[in-house]
N, C-alpha and C positions, 0 to 999 in steps of 0.2 A: 609784455602782454603778447598775448597771441591774438593776431587780427588775422579777420577770413578775407580781405580784399580792402581797397579802401578807393574813397574818391575824397576831394578837397570838400570836406564838408561845409566850406562858407559858402559851396555853389548849391548846396542841397534845396534849400527855401527856395530858390530861383527856379530848378528844376522841378520841384514838386509842384508851383506854383504853375509852373507852365504848362504841366502836364494836367491839371485841374481844369485850364481855359485851352487844352485842345492842343495847344501847338504841338507839331510834330515832334518826336523824341529826336530824330536823329539833327534836326534845326536847333533846336533848343540845347543839345551837348555842345554843337559846335558853335553855335555864340558864346556858350559861357566857358568853353576853352580859350577863347578868342580867335577861332578857326570858322574855317567859310565851308560848307557843304560842297562836293564837285559840282561841277558846273551842268552835268545832266541830272542834278537831284535839286537844282536850284527851282524856288518856287517861281510859278509863271505869273503874268500880270494877277493884282489882286491876292495871290498867293502872299506876295512878300509882305504886302502890307496886313495881310491878315497876321502874320508871324509877329511883324511890330507891333500890331493893336496887341496881340498876346504879351509880348515883353512889357507893352505899356501896362498894359492890365495887372502884370506880375507885381511891376513895380509898388504900384498901388496899393497892392494886396500887401507886398511886403511890409510900407511903411504904415499901413494899418493893422499890419500886426505887431508893429514895433511899438505904436502907440498903445496899443492895448498892454503891451508887455510892460510898459514902462508907466501905465498907469495902475499895473494891479502890485500887490504885495512883494518886498525883496525876493522873499522865499528863500531858495538856496543859496541866492546870490548877497545875502546880508553876511556880513563879515565872519560871525562867529560860527554861521551854517557852512560857510563856506570851507573855514577853519576843518570842521566838524567833518565835513564832504573828504577831504583830502584823507585825516587820520583814518577813514573807515577804508576807501579804498588801499591806504597801506597798508593796513591789517591783512589784505588779502593778496597784495602783491609783493609785499617787503615785509611782513612779520611782524610789523612794529608800527606804534600810533604815531612815532616821530619820522613823519613823511620827508622832512627838510634834511634828512642823511641820505635820500637817495639820488640828491644831484649828481654825485659821483658814481652811481652802480653802472655797471656793464658787467654782461655776461653773453654767452649764446645758451640758452636754454633748451636747446633741441628742437623747437616748434618750427622748423623752416623758415624761420624770418629774419635768418641773421642773429645780429647781435642785437640785444635790447637794454638799454640805456634811459637815466635819468627817471625824473619824477613821476612821468605816466609811461613807462615802457618804451619811448620812441625806437621804432626798428630800422635797421638799416635796410630791410626787404621791405618793407612797408611806405617808404615815400616820406614819413612825419619825422626822422632822422635827417633825412636831406634836407627837407624844407627849413629843419629848424636852423641846421649849420649855413645854409644858404642866407637866410635872413639874420643871424648873428653876423655873418662876414660879412654882409652888406654894410652893418653899423658900425662894424669893429674886424676892419680888413686884415690885422697883422696878428688873429687871434691863432692860438696854437692847434685847431684843429682845419683851419683855412686850407693846408695843405694836401688835405685828405679829400677836397672835391670831388677832384675827378674819378677817383676809388669809389666814394660813395655813390657818384652818378654813375658807374658802370656797373656797380653790385644792386641796386636797385630794383626790388622787385624780384629778388634771388636770396640764397641763404650764404651766399657766397662770402670769403672772408678776404678776397684778392684786393690787395693795395691796402690791407688793414692791418689786420692781425695784433699782435702784443705792442706795438708802436701805438698803432689807434688808441688801444686802450688804455694804455698809461697817458696818453695825451688828451683823452677824453676824462680821466679822472685828475690830471693837473688842472685842463680848463675850470673844472668845477669847483675849483678853489678861489676862482674870478667872480666876485660879486655880478656883474654885468650878465657872464653865461647863466649863472642862477636865475637872475632876471629874465634872459632871454626863453629857457625852460619855462618859468612860470607865465609868459606872455602866449607862447606857442599853446601851452596846454590849455589855456583861457581861450585863445582864438578859433583852436580846433576842436577842442572837446567839450571845457565847462561853457562857456557860453553857450555853444550852438545846441547844449544838450538842455539847458535850462532853459533857453527862447522855446524851442520846440514844447517842450514838457506844460510850459504855462500856456500855451497856444492850445493842448490838447485839454488844457483845462485842470492838470494835473497840480497838486501843492508839493510842499516841501519834501516828501516821502519820495512821492513821482516821480519828481525833477531828479533827485540823487538816483534813483532807480534807473532812470534814462541816461545820467552820468557815468555811472558805473559800467552800465554797458556799451558805451560809445567808449570808453577808454578802453577796454579787454577786446570786443568782437572787431573796433574799427566802424568807420561810418558809411560802410559800402553794404551794397545789395545782397541778394543772397543769406547768407549766415551772418552779413555785417548788420551795422544796427537798424539802417535803415528797411533792410529785408524782414529783421524781427518785429520791427514797428509795425510796418505792414500787415503781416502776419496777422500779430494782436488785432489789429483795426478791423478785419475782417471777420473776427471772433466776437468782439465785444466792443461797444459803443465807448469810446471817451468822455470825459465828462463835458467838452465842448460840444458834444453832440446828444448831452440828456443822459448818458451812460451812468451808472455808479463807479464811484470811482476807485472801492476797491475790489470791485468786480474784474476792471479795466487793469488794474496792476497786476492781480492775481493770473489773468489772462497771459499779461505781459511778461511773468516769472515764469509760468508754465511753459510759455512759447520758448524763451531763454534756455532754460533748464533743458528742453527737450531738443533742442541745436546742439548745447553742449555735448549732450550724450552720445547724440548721434555721431557725430565727429569722433569721438571716443567714450565708448557704453563706461572706462572705468576712471573718467573725469570726475574728480571732487568739485562739488557744486555746493560749497557749505557756504560760500561767500552770498547764496541766494537761498539757503534749506534753513542756514541757522543764523541767518545775519538779517537780510531784506527782507525774507516772508518773515521772521519772528518780529521784526518791525510792523509790517502792515498786520499780522494777526493779533498786534498787541493795540489795533488802531490808533497807532502814531503815527498820523499823517504830515505832521507838523515835525516829524523828525525831533521831538523835544529830549531833552537831558532829564534824568540821568538814562543813558545805555547801558546795553549789556548785550554782548554777542559770541557767537562762536565763528573762527574760521580755521579748517584744518587742525580742528581737536582743541586750539588756543582759545581763550576766553581775554575778550577784552572789555573794558568797561570805562566808560565816561562820564563823571560825576555832573 
């Protein structure tokens, strides 16, 4: 999958809330990363207390959001809907509805992100593949990918294959035959992409289709600002109010899809956008806000159907 930048999305709700409450961005980011600002930027007496109060309010806000999300309908997180979401994403990413065949997928697709691999296209150039292997290695130290961690750290943020190459490709495919590694991919997909997308969509007042639209965008664009998911969402929010702020759900989702499509075309005018045009927008135009089956859509000229 092509990504336009990355942040650890688990931090995003904290950073967003901190911004809402007026915490300075440099201190919010520093605290979120576990670091500290330089002494020359440290808050003066009273300033530190204000930042701490903002952090406390952020925690309260997050807890309230979690309560609200838990109290609502499962939406895309319902088992059948979650399975459907993986099928629709796989139709665009791997030209199949059988998304489980992608655990061992790995290749450099020439997008400047190094190797793309696994169920949601973890990339060696965008940190998420490195994080996956690090977390997997902590739980299973003797796995077949652990010896590539130094090389993965060295190429992180680049498209380099240095220290990887055919041996790494073979090791990835072999490890994909291990149940624990498949489970690790599922867990990291949910932690970094699925769960945050569903949570944020619910907080924006979106139903199951909207939650999927957020998930697909997050998987493809990554969680970053700019042309990453957060940047796309911020642009959409400037143009249309979400349901949580009294806006019309269909209007907001059309705006989000317009913003996303424009960003894809701005980067590459020849970019295929059928995953939006003849899939997600089709569901929206049909009024299928619940993403209910049967579903029929096209991606890259191929037709898919879920009865």
